[in-house]
C-alpha positions in Angstrom: 0.0 0.0 0.0 2.9 2.4 0.6 4.0 2.1 -3.0 0.7 3.8 -4.0 1.5 6.8 -1.8 5.0 7.0 -3.3 3.7 6.8 -6.9 1.1 9.5 -6.1 3.8 11.8 -4.7 6.1 11.2 -7.6 3.3 11.9 -10.1 2.4 15.1 -8.3 6.0 16.3 -8.4 6.3 15.5 -12.1 3.1 17.3 -12.9 4.3 20.4 -11.0 7.6 20.3 -12.9 5.7 20.2 -16.2 3.4 23.0 -15.0 6.4 25.2 -14.0 8.1 24.5 -17.3 4.9 25.6 -19.2 4.6 28.8 -17.2 8.2 29.7 -17.8 7.9 29.1 -21.5 4.8 31.2 -21.8 6.5 34.1 -19.9 9.5 33.9 -22.2 7.3 34.2 -25.3 7.8 30.7 -26.6 4.2 30.5 -27.8 4.1 34.1 -29.4 3.3 34.0 -33.0 5.2 36.7 -34.8 5.1 35.2 -38.3 1.3 34.8 -39.0 0.2 38.4 -38.6 2.7 39.6 -41.2 1.4 37.1 -43.8 -2.3 37.3 -42.9 -2.8 40.3 -45.3 -1.7 38.2 -48.2 -4.7 35.8 -48.0 -8.1 36.9 -49.1 -10.9 36.1 -46.7 -14.4 35.6 -48.0 -17.0 37.8 -46.4 -19.9 35.6 -45.4 -23.0 37.2 -43.9 -26.3 35.6 -42.9 -29.3 36.4 -45.0 -32.0 37.5 -42.5 -34.9 36.4 -44.7 -33.7 32.9 -45.5 -31.4 32.4 -42.5 -28.7 31.0 -44.7 -25.2 32.3 -45.3 -24.8 34.4 -48.4 -21.5 35.1 -50.1 -21.4 38.9 -50.4 -19.2 38.8 -53.5 -21.6 36.5 -55.5 -24.9 38.1 -54.4 -25.1 40.5 -57.4 
C-alpha cells in the first residue's frame, strides 16, 4: 500500500515540474506567433453574412 503513496507523490512532483516549465515558457514568449500576422494580409478572406430572410449564409461577392 505504501507504493501507491510513493507513486502518487512522484506523479504530483512530475506534474508540478511540467506546469512550471509551461509557465516559464509562456512568460519567455515561446508561444508568441510573430510570423502569421505579417502574412495574414496576403490571404483573401471571403466575407460571409447571414441572409436574415432565408437564415442562410450568403456570399457577399456573389450576391449580385
